[in-house]
C-alpha positions in Angstrom: -14.2 12.9 -12.6 -10.5 13.1 -12.3 -8.3 12.7 -9.3 -5.1 13.5 -8.4 -2.9 10.9 -6.0 -0.3 12.2 -4.0 2.7 10.0 -2.5 2.3 10.4 1.2 5.3 8.1 1.9 6.9 4.2 0.7 9.0 1.9 2.8 10.3 -1.6 2.1 8.7 -3.4 4.4 10.8 -4.7 7.7 10.1 -8.3 9.9 8.5 -5.8 12.6 6.7 -4.5 9.6 5.1 -7.4 9.1 5.0 -9.1 12.6 4.0 -6.1 15.0 3.2 -2.8 13.5 4.3 -0.5 10.1 6.2 2.1 11.5 5.3 5.5 9.8 7.5 8.4 9.3 7.0 11.0 11.9 7.6 13.7 8.4 4.1 12.8 7.0 2.4 12.7 9.5 0.8 15.8 8.6 -0.2 13.9 5.4 -2.5 11.5 7.4 -6.1 12.2 9.0 -5.5 14.3 12.5 -5.3 12.5 16.1 -7.7 15.2 17.8 -6.5 14.9 20.8 -5.9 11.5 20.7 -3.3 9.1 20.9 -5.0 6.8 18.0 -7.9 6.4 15.2 -9.1 4.4 12.7 -8.7 5.1 9.0 -9.4 3.2 5.7 -6.8 3.1 2.5 -8.2 1.4 -0.3 -6.6 -1.3 -1.8 -7.4 -3.0 -5.0 -11.1 -2.8 -4.7 -11.6 -2.8 -1.2 -11.2 -0.7 1.9 -9.3 -1.4 4.6 -9.8 0.1 8.3 -6.0 0.2 10.2 -5.5 1.2 13.7 -3.3 4.7 13.2 -1.9 5.8 16.7 1.3 7.2 18.2 3.0 5.8 20.9 2.3 7.3 24.6 5.5 6.2 26.0 8.7 6.2 25.0 9.7 7.6 21.2 6.4 9.2 19.6 6.6 7.5 16.4 3.5 6.7 14.4 2.8 3.2 13.8 0.0 1.3 12.0 -0.6 -1.8 14.4 -3.0 -4.3 15.9 -5.4 -6.6 14.8 -6.4 -5.1 11.7 -3.2 -4.2 10.7 -2.2 -7.7 10.6 -5.4 -9.0 8.9 -4.1 -6.8 6.3 -0.8 -8.3 5.7 -2.3 -11.8 6.5 -4.5 -11.6 3.8 -2.4 -9.6 1.4 0.2 -12.3 1.8 2.8 -9.3 2.4 6.5 -10.4 3.1 9.8 -8.7 4.5 11.5 -6.8 1.2 7.9 -5.9 -0.1 7.3 -2.4 -0.8 4.5 -0.8 1.2 3.8 3.0 -0.9 0.6 4.9 0.6 -1.0 7.6 -1.7 -3.2 10.2 -0.7 -6.0 10.5 -3.5 -7.4 14.4 -4.4 -10.6 14.2 -6.1 -12.4 16.9 -8.1 -14.9 17.7 -5.8 -12.4 18.5 -3.3 -12.9 14.6 -1.3 -9.7 12.8 -0.8 -9.0 9.2 0.2 -5.6 7.2 1.0 -4.7 4.1 -1.9 -2.1 1.7 -0.8 0.3 -0.7 -3.4 2.5 -3.2 -2.2 4.7 -4.6 -4.7 8.0 -6.9 -4.7 10.8 -6.0 -6.6 11.8 -7.8 -9.5 14.2 -7.8 -12.8 11.8 -8.2 -15.5 14.0 -8.5 -19.2 17.0 -6.9 -17.4 14.8 -4.5 -16.2 14.7 -3.4 -12.3 10.6 -3.0 -11.8 8.1 -3.1 -9.3 5.3 -6.5 -9.3 2.1 -5.3 -7.6 -0.7 -7.7 -6.8 -4.5 -6.3 -7.8 -6.0 -6.6 -4.1 -8.3 -9.1 -5.6 -7.2 -12.3 -6.9 -3.9 -14.1 -6.3 -3.3 -14.8 -9.8 -3.5 -11.5 -11.4 -0.6 -8.8 -11.0 0.8 -5.6 -12.9 4.5 -5.1 -13.6 5.4 -1.2 -13.4 8.5 0.2 -14.1 9.0 3.8 -14.1 12.1 5.2 -16.4 10.7 9.0 -16.1 8.5 11.1 -13.6 5.5 11.1 -16.5 6.2 7.9 -18.0 5.7 4.3 -16.8 5.4 0.7 -18.5 2.5 -1.2 -16.7 2.3 -5.1 -17.8 -1.0 -6.8 -16.5 -0.2 -10.5 -15.9 -2.9 -13.1 -15.2 -4.0 -16.5 -15.9 -4.7 -17.6 -19.9 -7.6 -17.4 -21.1 -7.5 -20.9 -22.7 -10.7 -22.7 -24.6 -10.7 -26.2 -23.5 -7.8 -26.2 -21.8 -8.1 -28.7 -18.7 -7.9 -26.2 -15.7 
């Protein structure tokens, strides 16, 4: 069954995003689940092979900026070892049967053989990474890096 991913938003993480809350661009609010009259909800996104529940809310005082926050957001940050300068990218994935879900990629910008690229952790192990370089919209280069599989090596 084919699925189609649509970019919702992408941003480099700031210190505030890492330590407190991820500020979500107000312009993309229509692409996220509706609040249905309340100021907050829990929704899930897929990172690697795991779905993460995230607290999504709108501040009720002052500037009404949407945010991912609280213990659930901090759990995601800590578990995935996110750092200032990492790129957080959220996609909405539309499945052929009409259902949809959200998927997240988190990566670090690197210089790979003189090419500016993003290195994405898989979300499943700290030892496996994917390096992606998007030269054109339809063309990308992916290189998967992992621990070498060497028989008889001392591990």
